[in-house]
C-alpha atoms as one frame of an Amber mdcrd trajectory, in Angstrom:
protein
 103.486  54.647 121.442 105.827  51.996 122.883 109.203  53.507 121.900 111.016
  50.554 123.668 109.798  47.877 121.426 110.219  49.862 118.503 113.824  50.505
 119.405 114.360  46.703 119.621 114.259  46.926 115.691 116.785  49.658 115.482
 119.127  47.956 117.786 118.707  44.338 116.413 119.248  45.729 112.840 122.604
  47.479 113.956 123.613  44.166 115.413 122.905  42.471 112.353 124.274  45.202
 109.970 121.095  45.425 108.183 120.374  49.014 106.767 116.504  50.200 106.715
 116.646  50.115 102.919 117.771  46.603 102.962 115.156  45.864 105.633 112.524
  47.398 103.558 113.462  45.225 100.424 113.488  42.035 102.489 110.023  42.464
 103.687 108.463  44.163 100.767 107.942  47.398 102.429 108.905  51.069 101.903
 111.942  52.575 103.423 109.753  55.087 104.821 107.716  52.755 106.920 110.886
  50.992 108.223 112.154  54.446 109.324 108.949  55.111 111.085 109.296  51.972
 113.106 112.802  52.732 113.859 112.147  56.205 115.095 109.057  55.011 117.029
 106.672  57.256 114.973 104.559  54.026 113.959 104.142  50.737 115.685 105.054
  47.520 113.792 102.108  45.575 112.945 101.934  41.849 113.883 102.234  40.854
 110.233 105.126  43.028 109.650 106.973  41.600 112.782 106.353  38.074 111.370
 107.552  39.206 108.180 110.868  40.621 109.693 111.227  37.254 111.675 110.997
  35.157 108.385 113.375  37.659 106.483 115.997  37.485 109.218 115.751  33.789
 109.471 114.684  34.270 113.095 117.638  36.442 114.274 115.099  39.090 114.980
 111.794  37.452 116.261 108.344  38.687 116.379 108.364  38.215 120.123 111.145
  40.717 120.507 109.233  43.111 118.296 105.591  42.860 119.735 105.661  41.023
 123.047 102.277  42.423 123.789 100.639  40.185 120.897 103.266  37.309 120.559
 104.349  37.220 124.242 107.676  38.143 125.823 110.846  35.995 125.225 111.477
  33.586 128.003
């Protein structure tokens, strides 16, 4: 499990003052799954990373969340 990229979500949500419950509502997922991503117990899927990027209007990017799939930020 790659805790570093999962912790990116926690850090960026904190930067933007987005709670786990709010993120869950924004992307149509359960708060439990968002919690699993934040704690690193479950990896963010490519589809969910893209949903997060859309929901945050690019303030959290899919590249930040899954550089192994979408490539690292340059």
